[in-house]
N, C-alpha and C positions, 0 to 999 in steps of 0.2 A: 209641482209636477203637472198638475192639471193645467196650469197656465201655459206651461211649455208645450203640452199636447195640443192645446188650443191654437198656439202659434203654428205648430207643424200642420195642423188641419187647415188653418186659414191659408197658409202659404201654398199648400197643395191644391186647394180649391181655386185660388186665384190664378195659379199657373194653368190649371186645366181649363178654366174659363177662357183664358187667352188662346190656348191651343184650339179649342172648339170653334172659336170665332175667327181663326186664321190670323190672329193678331200677335202671335208669339214671335219675339225677335231673337236673333242670334248674332253672335260676334264671329266674324271671319278673320282669318290670319292671312295677311298679304305681304309680299315684297312689292315695293312701288318704285317706279322710275318713269318720270315724265307722264305721258298719257297711258302708260301700261301698268297692268297688275299681273302678279303671279301668285296664285293661291297655294295652299299647303299640299295640293295634289299635283302641282306642276302645271296647272292649266293657265294659259295666258288669256287676258282680256284687254280690250280697249276700255279705259275708265271714263265713263260719262256720269260719274257721281261725285266727283271731287269739287271742293270749293276753291281749289288752287287756280283761280281764274286767269291770273297773269303768268302762271308757270314758274313762280319764284321758289317753290319748295325744293326744286331740283336745280336751281340756277347755280352754276359753278362759282360765280363771283361771290355769292352769298355763303356758299359752303366754305370758301376760303376766308371770308370775313369772320365767320363763326370760329374757325380754327385759329385765326389770328387773335380773336377775342379771348379764347380759352388760354392761349399762350400768355397773354398780357394780364388777364383778370381772374383766371382760375375757373373752376367748374360751377361754383355757386356763390350766391351773395352772402350766405351764412347767417342772415338775421333779417328782421323786419326793417322797413325803410326808416322808422323812427329810432332804431337802435344803431346798427352800423351797416345796414343792408343797402343804403342808397349811395351810389358811387358816380363818378364822372360820366360813364356811358349812360346811366339813367338820366342824369341832368341834361346831357346833350340830346338825348332822344326826346325828352319833354320839350326842350326849346325848339327842336326841329319841327315837331308836330304842331306846336303853337304857331310858328312862323308860317308853315304850310297851310294850315286851316283857318288862320285869322282869329285866334283866341288869345286871351291874355296868358292863360296857363293850361298845362296838361298834367294829369296825375295818372300814374301807371297802376294797372291791376294784373293779376295772374290770368284772368279770363274775362270774356265778355259777360258771362253769367254772373261773376262776382262783381264786376263793375256796375251792371244794371241794378243788382240787389243792393249794393253799397249805397248808391245814390238814393234810391227810394226809401230804404230803411232809415237812412240818416237825415234826409231832408224833411220827410213828411211827419206830421204830428196828428193828434186825435181829431182836431177840428178842421183839417185840411181835406180837399177834394182832389182825387186822382182820376183822370179820365183817359182811358186807353182804347186804341183801336182793337176790335175783337180778334184780329189775327196777329196781334203782337206775340213775340217770342215767349216761351214758357217761363224764362227767367223773370221777365217783366210781370207776367200775370201772377206768378207765385209771390213775387215781392209785394205786389199790390194787395193780394189777399192776406198776407201776413203782416203788412204794415198797419200802423195805427189809423191811417187815413181812411175815409170813405172812398170806395172805388166804384166808378161807373164805367161801362164799356159802350162804345158807339159802333154802329154798323160799319163794316170795313170801307174805309176811304170815303165815307159819307159825311161831308162837311156840314150839311144841314142838320143831320142827327147830332153831330157834335155841338152845333150852335144851340139846339134845343136842350141838350144836356147841361150846357153851361148856363143857359138862361133859367133853367129850373132850379139852379142852386142859388140860394139867397143868404146862406149862413156861414159858408166856409171862410176860414181865415186866409188861407192861401189855396191856389188852384194850379195844378200841374197837368198839362196835356202831354201824353207820350204816344209816339208812333214810330214805326220803323221807316227808314228811307226807301229801302227795297225789301219787299216781303219775301222771305226765304222759300216759302212753299208755292207761291203764285208767280213770283218773278215780276210783279208789277210795282210801280212807283206810287208813293203817297203824294197827294196834292199839297205839297208842303207850302207853296205860296199862299194858297187859300187858308190853310190851317194857321199859318203864322199871322196872317192879317186878322183872322178872327181872334186869336190869342191877344194881339195888341189891343183890339177893341174892348176886351173885357178884363184886361189886366191879369191875364194868366200867363204862366211860364210855359215854354215849349221845350221838350226834350226829344231828341231824335236819336234812335239807335240805327246807325248807318253801317252796320256790319258788312252788308253785301253791296253797298254802294261806293264806299270810299276805296279809292284805287282804280275803280272800274269806270266811273262816270265823272263828267265835269273836266274843266281845264286842269291840267296836271293831275288828274285823278282825285280832285278834291271832294267828289261825291255828290250825293243827291241834293244836299243843301246848296251847293254851288250851282248846280243845274237850275234849281228853283230860284236862285238869287236871294236867299235868306241866310240869316245867322241865327240859329236857335239859341236859347239860353244855356242849354247843355247838349253836347254832342258826344255820343259814344262811338268809339272807333275800335274795332277788333283786328287782331293780327293773324287770325286763323283762316282768313279768306284770301283777299288779294295779296296780302303780305307773305303768304305761304308759310307762316310760322304759328305762334300762339301768343296769347296775352291780349291786353286791351288798354285803352286810355280813355279818360273822361276829359273832354275839352270844355273849359269853363272860364269864369272870371277869377280874378285874384282872390276875392272874398270866398267864393264857393270852393276854390282850391284849398284855402286855409281851413274852411269849415269841414271839408271831407278829411283833411289831414288830422283834425282833432277828433271827429266823431264817426268816421266810416270804419266800422270794426273789421270789415274785410281787408282794409288797408293797414290798419294799426296792428292787427294780430296775425298777419300772414307774412311769411318770408318773401322778400322781394325777388322778382325775377332775376336770373343770373345776369351779371353785368355783360357777359359775352353775348347773351341773347339781345340785350338792349343795344349793344354795339352793332350787332348784325341787323337789327331792325332799322337802325339809322341808315345803314347802307341800303336796305330794301326801300326805305322811303325815298332816297335819292334816285334809285332805279325807277320807282313808280313815277316820280315827277318828270323825269327826263326821257324815258323810253316810251314815247307816245305810240310807237309801232305796235305795242302790245294791245292797247285799247283799240287801235285801228283794225288789228287782226280779229279781235273779238266781234267787231261789227260785221266784218266780212263772213266770219263763220256763222254768225246768227242769221245773216241773209241766206246763206246756203242751206241751213237747216230748214228754214221756213219755206224756201222754194221747193224742197222735196216733199213737204207735207201740206201743201196748199189744199184746202177743202176737207181735210181729215177731221172728223168730229173729235172733240176732246182736247185738241192741241191748241193751247193758248199762245197767240203770237205776242212775244215780249221784246222789249228793247234791251233786256239784260241777258247775261249768260245763263240764267235759270229758265228752263223750258219745261213747264209742267204738262203732263199728258194725263188728263183726268179720265179715269175709266169707270170709277164709281164703286163697283163691287170688288171686295177685297180678293176673293178667289180668282176672278177674271184678271185682276191686276197682277196677281202672283203668277198666273199662267203666262201672261205676256212677258213678264220679267224673266221667268225661267226659259222661255223660248229665246229671248235675246241672249241670255247667258250661253245657251247652246251654240249660238252664232258667234260668240266671242265678245259680246258687249255687256258691260256691267253698268247698271243704272240704279239710282235710289228707288227702292220700293216703299212708298210712304203710305201708311195706314193709320186709322184712328188709334189712339187719341191725338196723334200729331196733327192730323187734319180732321175736319168734321166727318161724321158718319155719312156714308154713301158718296164720299169724294176721294176714295183711295186713288192713288196716282203713281205714275212714274215721274220722278224728278230728275230730268236729264240736265246736265250742266256742261258748259263748254269751257275749254281752256286753250290758251295759246299753244299749248303742247300738242293739240290736235292739228292734223292737216285737214284741208278742205275735203280731200278724198275720204278720209275717215268719217267726217261729219256727214257727208252725203251718203256714204255706205250705211251708216247707222240709221239715218233718217229714212232711207228707202226701205231698209229691213223692218223698221218700226211701222212704216206705212203698210207694208204687205201683211204684217201680223194683225194690225188693227182692222184691216179691210176683209180679213178672212171671216167667213160666215159663222164659224164656230168659236170666235173670240169675242 
């Protein structure tokens, strides 16, 4: 009974601490359609917080493909891949991903979070070294802290600091460098060419999580690695961003594929994604490869956004659909966010611990579902708020 009371007390204290620091998060209920949101009160918003960069989540052709998949393959896979959960649509999706991205094999996971953790947990052992960019996703950081390997972190996108970290290691059996291709909170690109060259020099493997790059950047949307002209040893692709759906894949060699099949517990002991979903993802992949107008429109929308915000402090110019507006103070950021909502714009209000202390920000994202008029209207409203004396 005493332990139960202690848990209640701890929960209450931690929640109150979050509230006092303006860090308390809430879940909102929406109906979504394209670039629009409708909340539970019937309020309409233009959505500038979605990761649906290419607008595929509401693409009629993909909705039809999923319905077709349900008719042919049913609602679920019914088992893990190593039992009876792996079917023809899964096989075809893995083959299509491998062909598109230039790897020997692909292996499917239920989410990017599980894919990242599966790789690090299964590949790394006690005498290995894991080196990560400090701004890597929480799934990568958590996996590194919980894995048996020694983990070091290098300053964001600082190749020289990475070089020093690798040079200081004399005892590790194996070394793995992990970075994102596009960083989700800053919208910037990793210097993948320089990182890969350094890894080659010191016989380290490179793993790239390109969740926010694949589909959006490179020839046929092949992502950040394609732009940099490199092939990492392991590439993580997620389907919750440009693909407009959910799930993930690890692109790798035949041997790594076989190794993960044997030892990746997230794969071995999880029910496989529904075959109808795999069927639809293969159609989404074809759409991404062939409909170049989607990437071209994102470039135009990005240009329009930055034209409206030239010279405004805190607005980082990026070549990605992710547009961070760093305000710093959490309360001030929430104030701007609330004002935008009153104007009918919904943006991501990002606070610590997702980002470092004193870097609270709005995370605005662009989608092909937006019109240029909507983007310019949002950007000009944002400019007016940021330039107000009391904000």
